[in-house]
RODO-2510 file (C-alpha; in nm, 4 decimals, decimal comma):
residues 353
     n   res          X          Y          Z
     1     m     0,0000     0,0000     0,0000
     2     t     0,1348     0,3404    -0,0967
     3     h     0,1438     0,5889     0,1888
     4     p     0,0252     0,9471     0,1338
     5     t     0,3050     1,1930     0,0655
     6     g     0,4748     1,3165     0,3809
     7     v     0,3410     1,0515     0,6201
     8     s     0,6787     0,8909     0,6861
     9     a     0,8205     1,2298     0,7869
    10     r     0,5519     1,2640     1,0563
    11     r     0,5974     0,9322     1,2413
    12     g     0,8594     0,6758     1,3412
    13     p     1,2154     0,7305     1,4690
    14     l     1,3822     1,0670     1,4234
    15     r     1,6124     1,0686     1,1212
    16     a     1,9008     1,2813     1,0009
    17     g     1,7770     1,5727     0,7907
    18     q     1,4507     1,6115     0,9805
    19     r     1,3617     1,9225     1,1788
    20     v     1,2763     1,8929     1,5477
    21     q     1,1754     2,1327     1,8219
    22     i     1,3620     2,1283     2,1507
    23     k     1,2193     2,3055     2,4558
    24     d     1,3933     2,3641     2,7886
    25     a     1,2373     2,3811     3,1360
    26     k     1,1778     2,7557     3,1013
    27     g     0,9773     2,7116     2,7833
    28     r     1,2475     2,8404     2,5471
    29     l     1,1933     2,6797     2,2082
    30     n     1,4428     2,6153     1,9286
    31     t     1,3968     2,4428     1,5937
    32     i     1,6977     2,2518     1,4609
    33     t     1,7758     2,0248     1,1661
    34     l     1,9287     1,6951     1,2760
    35     i     2,2736     1,6292     1,1283
    36     p     2,5007     1,3326     1,2148
    37     g     2,7751     1,4705     1,4364
    38     g     2,5933     1,8023     1,4734
    39     e     2,5573     1,9913     1,8001
    40     f     2,3183     2,2481     1,9422
    41     h     2,5089     2,5050     2,1482
    42     s     2,3626     2,7417     2,4067
    43     y     2,4847     2,9082     2,7247
    44     q     2,3383     2,6047     2,9045
    45     g     2,5692     2,3579     2,7327
    46     v     2,5821     2,1328     2,4272
    47     l     2,3165     1,8926     2,2986
    48     r     2,4450     1,6292     2,0535
    49     h     2,2264     1,5558     1,7518
    50     d     2,3398     1,1926     1,7628
    51     d     2,1583     1,1577     2,0971
    52     l     1,8321     1,2240     1,9093
    53     i     1,8845     1,0556     1,5698
    54     g     1,7305     0,7098     1,5655
    55     g     1,5366     0,7701     1,8854
    56     p     1,1629     0,8223     1,9333
    57     e     0,9755     1,1495     1,9279
    58     g     0,8494     1,2889     2,2566
    59     v     1,1575     1,2064     2,4646
    60     v     1,3365     1,4194     2,7234
    61     v     1,7137     1,4307     2,6716
    62     t     1,9968     1,5805     2,8765
    63     n     2,2741     1,8027     2,7412
    64     s     2,6381     1,8249     2,8501
    65     s     2,5499     2,0429     3,1505
    66     g     2,2674     1,8255     3,2766
    67     r     1,9923     2,0483     3,1347
    68     d     1,6816     1,8659     3,0096
    69     y     1,5176     1,9245     2,6738
    70     q     1,1857     1,7979     2,5443
    71     v     1,2017     1,6811     2,1817
    72     l     0,9097     1,6824     1,9366
    73     r     0,8626     1,7120     1,5633
    74     p     0,7195     2,0535     1,4699
    75     l     0,3543     2,0547     1,3729
    76     l     0,2500     2,2268     1,0509
    77     n     0,1680     2,5400     1,2537
    78     d     0,5163     2,5378     1,4053
    79     f     0,6878     2,4702     1,0736
    80     v     0,5118     2,7587     0,9000
    81     l     0,6149     3,0102     1,1648
    82     s     0,9811     2,9003     1,1678
    83     m     1,0534     2,8326     0,7993
    84     p     1,2475     3,0699     0,5684
    85     r     1,0162     3,3335     0,4252
    86     g     0,9909     3,5232     0,1010
    87     a     0,6601     3,7016     0,1428
    88     t     0,4654     3,7207     0,4690
    89     v     0,3046     3,3858     0,5484
    90     v    -0,0656     3,3126     0,5859
    91     y    -0,1001     3,2509     0,9588
    92     p    -0,2183     2,9070     1,0752
    93     k    -0,5443     3,0441     1,2153
    94     d    -0,6313     3,1771     0,8692
    95     a    -0,5042     2,8726     0,6786
    96     g    -0,7384     2,6463     0,8747
    97     a    -1,0320     2,8782     0,8130
    98     i    -0,9474     2,9004     0,4417
    99     v    -0,9475     2,5221     0,3963
   100     q    -1,2810     2,4967     0,5786
   101     q    -1,4613     2,7962     0,4276
   102     a    -1,3414     2,7219     0,0742
   103     d    -1,4571     2,3626     0,1282
   104     v    -1,1329     2,2173    -0,0109
   105     f    -1,1869     1,8409    -0,0404
   106     p    -0,9715     1,5364    -0,1282
   107     g    -0,9299     1,5104    -0,5050
   108     a    -1,0275     1,8729    -0,5694
   109     t    -0,8664     2,0900    -0,8353
   110     v    -0,7586     2,4114    -0,6654
   111     v    -0,5982     2,7315    -0,7971
   112     e    -0,3919     2,9436    -0,5576
   113     a    -0,2312     3,2861    -0,6097
   114     g     0,0065     3,4223    -0,4907
   115     v     0,2092     3,1541    -0,3338
   116     g     0,4194     3,3704    -0,1001
   117     s     0,6391     3,1412     0,1091
   118     g     0,4276     2,8266     0,0606
   119     a     0,2511     2,8304     0,3994
   120     l    -0,1012     2,8072     0,2603
   121     s     0,0130     2,5655    -0,0115
   122     m     0,0988     2,3069     0,2546
   123     s    -0,2499     2,3211     0,4068
   124     l    -0,4143     2,3046     0,0644
   125     l    -0,1990     2,0069    -0,0407
   126     r    -0,2938     1,8210     0,2745
   127     a    -0,6602     1,8874     0,1971
   128     v    -0,6591     1,7834    -0,1717
   129     g    -0,4342     1,4807    -0,1084
   130     d    -0,2205     1,2964    -0,3614
   131     q    -0,5172     1,2487    -0,5972
   132     g    -0,6092     1,6176    -0,6155
   133     r    -0,4403     1,9060    -0,7965
   134     l    -0,3076     2,2354    -0,6641
   135     y    -0,1955     2,4938    -0,9199
   136     s    -0,0050     2,7782    -0,7536
   137     y     0,0781     3,1078    -0,9248
   138     e     0,3419     3,3560    -0,8111
   139     r     0,4748     3,6686    -0,9831
   140     r     0,8196     3,6713    -0,8199
   141     e     1,0419     3,3806    -0,9182
   142     e     1,2504     3,3960    -0,5980
   143     f     0,9351     3,3691    -0,3846
   144     a     0,8224     3,0712    -0,5924
   145     e     1,1570     2,8996    -0,5326
   146     i     1,1411     2,9639    -0,1566
   147     a     0,7893     2,8199    -0,1503
   148     r     0,9000     2,5163    -0,3516
   149     a     1,1848     2,4453    -0,1087
   150     n     0,9653     2,4965     0,1991
   151     v     0,6973     2,2582     0,0714
   152     e     0,9618     1,9976    -0,0133
   153     s     1,1124     2,0397     0,3342
   154     f     0,7806     1,9777     0,5045
   155     f     0,6718     1,6769     0,3006
   156     g     1,0238     1,5372     0,2525
   157     a     0,9722     1,5139    -0,1251
   158     d     0,7986     1,6816    -0,4192
   159     h     0,4229     1,6618    -0,3715
   160     p     0,2584     1,4815    -0,6682
   161     a    -0,0494     1,7058    -0,6571
   162     w     0,1405     2,0343    -0,6829
   163     s     0,2586     2,2486    -0,9699
   164     i     0,3827     2,6056    -0,9403
   165     h     0,3799     2,8627    -1,2202
   166     v     0,5669     3,1920    -1,2328
   167     g     0,3748     3,4804    -1,3871
   168     d     0,0591     3,6853    -1,3596
   169     a    -0,2251     3,4691    -1,2239
   170     q    -0,4881     3,6521    -1,4278
   171     e    -0,3173     3,5538    -1,7540
   172     k    -0,1752     3,2158    -1,6512
   173     m    -0,5085     3,0850    -1,5266
   174     l    -0,6641     3,1225    -1,8690
   175     e    -0,3623     2,9568    -2,0365
   176     v    -0,3445     2,6542    -1,8079
   177     h    -0,7101     2,5751    -1,7307
   178     e    -1,0042     2,4947    -1,9538
   179     p    -1,3259     2,6837    -1,8758
   180     h    -1,5166     2,5604    -1,5703
   181     t    -1,2628     2,2909    -1,4724
   182     v    -1,1466     2,4329    -1,1388
   183     d    -1,3302     2,3456    -0,8166
   184     r    -1,1847     2,6114    -0,5857
   185     v    -0,9901     2,9360    -0,6276
   186     v    -0,7960     3,0934    -0,3388
   187     l    -0,6375     3,4340    -0,3979
   188     d    -0,3942     3,6067    -0,1623
   189     m    -0,2914     3,9108    -0,3637
   190     l    -0,2941     4,2892    -0,3698
   191     a    -0,5781     4,3452    -0,6183
   192     p    -0,7939     4,0310    -0,6529
   193     w    -1,0706     4,2326    -0,8236
   194     e    -0,8531     4,2310    -1,1356
   195     c    -0,9132     3,8542    -1,1624
   196     v    -1,2954     3,8551    -1,1622
   197     d    -1,3300     3,7572    -1,5288
   198     a    -1,0487     3,4999    -1,5165
   199     v    -1,1907     3,3316    -1,2061
   200     a    -1,5405     3,3322    -1,3535
   201     t    -1,4030     3,1608    -1,6635
   202     v    -1,2106     2,8761    -1,4974
   203     l    -1,4332     2,8126    -1,1919
   204     a    -1,6972     2,5417    -1,2210
   205     p    -2,0610     2,6267    -1,1446
   206     g    -2,1084     2,6087    -0,7693
   207     g    -1,7347     2,6416    -0,7140
   208     v    -1,5977     2,8533    -0,4306
   209     w    -1,3804     3,1619    -0,4740
   210     l    -1,2043     3,2723    -0,1552
   211     n    -1,0063     3,5970    -0,1241
   212     y    -0,7616     3,6702     0,1569
   213     v    -0,7061     4,0460     0,1904
   214     a    -0,5406     4,2543     0,4593
   215     t    -0,7363     4,5807     0,4651
   216     a    -1,0968     4,6928     0,4751
   217     t    -1,0506     4,8980     0,1577
   218     q    -0,9404     4,5869    -0,0338
   219     l    -1,2321     4,3927     0,1126
   220     s    -1,4821     4,6548    -0,0040
   221     r    -1,3286     4,6852    -0,3511
   222     v    -1,3243     4,3125    -0,4251
   223     a    -1,6744     4,2569    -0,2834
   224     e    -1,8217     4,5290    -0,5047
   225     a    -1,6356     4,4016    -0,8108
   226     i    -1,7643     4,0468    -0,7566
   227     r    -2,1174     4,1716    -0,7011
   228     a    -2,1046     4,3954    -1,0097
   229     s    -1,9951     4,1039    -1,2323
   230     g    -2,3281     3,9273    -1,1775
   231     k    -2,1553     3,5887    -1,2027
   232     f    -2,1346     3,5008    -0,8342
   233     t    -2,3633     3,4674    -0,5350
   234     q    -2,3446     3,4208    -0,1555
   235     i    -2,0767     3,6844    -0,1017
   236     e    -1,9699     3,6657     0,2623
   237     a    -1,6804     3,8058     0,4656
   238     n    -1,5311     3,7433     0,8085
   239     e    -1,2093     3,7471     1,0082
   240     t    -1,0670     3,5130     1,2717
   241     l    -0,9247     3,6299     1,6032
   242     q    -0,7268     3,3867     1,8163
   243     r    -0,6794     3,4237     2,1913
   244     g    -0,4993     3,1683     2,4038
   245     w    -0,5700     3,0917     2,7684
   246     h    -0,3350     3,0741     3,0645
   247     l    -0,3743     2,7394     3,2454
   248     d    -0,2049     2,7055     3,5852
   249     g    -0,4061     2,5340     3,8563
   250     l    -0,6928     2,7619     3,9512
   251     a    -0,5352     3,0545     3,7643
   252     v    -0,7314     3,0028     3,4443
   253     r    -0,7740     3,3226     3,2442
   254     p    -0,7291     3,4643     2,8933
   255     d    -0,3725     3,5393     2,7865
   256     h    -0,2727     3,9038     2,7855
   257     r    -0,1665     3,8762     2,4221
   258     m    -0,3597     3,7455     2,1250
   259     v    -0,3284     3,7023     1,7493
   260     a    -0,5814     3,9604     1,6382
   261     h    -0,6391     4,0903     1,2863
   262     t    -0,4238     3,9363     1,0147
   263     g    -0,6637     3,9371     0,7211
   264     f    -1,0219     3,9171     0,5966
   265     l    -1,1691     3,6124     0,4231
   266     l    -1,4267     3,6784     0,1512
   267     t    -1,6034     3,3899    -0,0191
   268     a    -1,8364     3,3719    -0,3188
   269     r    -2,0016     3,0905    -0,5184
   270     r    -1,9982     3,0687    -0,8985
   271     l    -2,3343     3,0775    -1,0693
   272     a    -2,4076     2,8654    -1,3746
   273     s    -2,3466     3,0453    -1,7031
   274     g    -2,6352     3,2717    -1,7998
   275     e    -2,7892     3,2712    -1,4516
   276     e    -2,8398     3,5810    -1,2392
   277     a    -2,8050     3,6036    -0,8634
   278     l    -3,1219     3,6624    -0,6644
   279     t    -3,1625     4,0193    -0,5493
   280     m    -3,1925     4,0051    -0,1743
   281     k    -3,4705     4,2235    -0,0365
   282     k    -3,3462     4,4331     0,2504
   283     r    -3,4267     4,7572     0,4196
   284     l    -3,1774     5,0271     0,3274
   285     k    -3,0387     5,2172     0,6228
   286     v    -2,8751     5,4912     0,4197
   287     s    -2,9875     5,6824     0,1160
   288     g    -2,6531     5,6541    -0,0601
   289     f    -2,2917     5,7610    -0,0592
   290     s    -2,1444     6,0752    -0,2024
   291     r    -1,8764     6,0604    -0,4704
   292     e    -1,6284     6,2009    -0,2176
   293     d    -1,7047     5,9204     0,0271
   294     v    -1,6560     5,6530    -0,2360
   295     e    -1,3313     5,8059    -0,3609
   296     a    -1,1901     5,8278    -0,0086
   297     w    -1,2797     5,4665     0,0645
   298     t    -1,1919     5,3015    -0,2683
   299     p    -0,9760     5,5354    -0,4804
   300     s    -1,0363     5,5109    -0,8541
   301     d    -0,6728     5,5974    -0,9269
   302     e    -0,5082     5,2531    -0,9750
   303     s    -0,1643     5,3982    -0,9021
   304     r    -0,2717     5,4462    -0,5399
   305     w    -0,3225     5,0715    -0,4920
   306     t     0,0320     4,9837    -0,3913
   307     p     0,1634     4,7396    -0,1283
   308     q     0,3095     5,0301     0,0686
   309     a    -0,0202     5,2210     0,0656
   310     l    -0,1932     4,9140     0,2067
   311     g     0,0639     4,8705     0,4808
   312     e     0,2705     4,5855     0,3328
   313     r     0,6435     4,5838     0,4006
   314     p     0,8467     4,5120     0,0849
   315     r     1,0970     4,2239     0,0921
   316     s     1,4401     4,3103    -0,0421
   317     d     1,6027     4,0935    -0,3079
   318     k     1,8988     4,0368    -0,0731
   319     k     1,6716     3,9043     0,2013
   320     a     1,4875     3,6845    -0,0480
   321     r     1,8151     3,5352    -0,1753
   322     k     1,9296     3,4598     0,1791
   323     n     1,6019     3,2898     0,2682
   324     l     1,6046     3,0958    -0,0591
   325     k     1,9523     2,9582     0,0201
   326     e     1,8351     2,8502     0,3660
   327     a     1,5143     2,6961     0,2303
   328     r     1,6987     2,4968    -0,0374
   329     l     1,9481     2,3581     0,2151
   330     t     1,6677     2,2537     0,4495
   331     a     1,4826     2,0908     0,1584
   332     r     1,7923     1,8901     0,0571
   333     r     1,8284     1,7566     0,4101
   334     a     1,4591     1,6698     0,4372
   335     r     1,4635     1,4873     0,1028
   336     a     1,7728     1,2919     0,2090
   337     a     1,5985     1,1914     0,5332
   338     e     1,2927     1,0727     0,3371
   339     q     1,5136     0,8635     0,1079
   340     g     1,7144     0,7143     0,3955
   341     v     2,0481     0,8625     0,2879
   342     d     2,3286     0,7941     0,5356
   343     a     2,5714     1,0535     0,6695
   344     f     2,3937     1,3575     0,5340
   345     g     2,5813     1,5857     0,7670
   346     r     2,8033     1,7245     0,4912
   347     a     2,6514     2,0230     0,3148
   348     l     2,6717     2,0275    -0,0643
   349     p     2,9373     2,2548    -0,2241
   350     g     2,8242     2,6143    -0,2180
   351     e     2,5292     2,5332     0,0132
   352     e     2,6912     2,5878     0,3520
   353     a     2,4490     2,7484     0,5957
***
């Protein structure tokens, strides 16, 4: 029986090339890649990688100074937050909501743009499984390469359901996909309203289109564009806020910090060709908006829709190259672990970390 991609990297003895999390008694957490002969150094002493390789997950090991560490494989949430990044990642709380609200199912054909650092791609690949298809589109080639390496690192191999394309999603979608052959479309991009016609063309009737946007102005603009097209129905929007709880005996209370706003999720369903959405009867609370109000909220000048204007921090090419080098090295080690390669401690020429 063939195991689903990535299963062997999630269970069994720890192997060289795999990433593990080690936590000390004070809760300090570090993520390391296991290398034969490798060592983890801190002011508390030295922990030998060989003491972990070949052993089980979930053990407590002691370093050279007698300090204890708890050892576990990182979960997908942990991996996403510690992996090399090109663009800002989709946070785990949003990735889970995206998979659920977009109704991504095993065997589905899904289109994703942009790919960023591959965080959402991993959740989507888990959802569609080896028998599904995920087509990811990314404008920046270096971001696409970082995402490719991160996904390979997590699964330990190339995922058979995944293909990544460099270029403009609006154009590439129409080149790659026949009309109405895509089950789900997930867009994480600056101006998703530019893709209304392309999404309407490739998405199957009843299919779900989900947009992940950071600001209220983007949310308003894309919602109005989808509504104006007349090709979609059930337009809904929400956001997810995550607050942890402090658990210590009877001291049970909300944490002082929380993961608040990261982005809005807007979903819509594709109507069959030639059909019109029902006009919902509702009581209007306002008589209308002035031109000045509309212009202030959603500027008509396209040059004003820039990442900087919407609060995004640009990633320098130098930073992207550094993260790409790190991601590729981690991917090589993970692939070697999946294939059972011995003595993978030696980095390839030109790939030293």
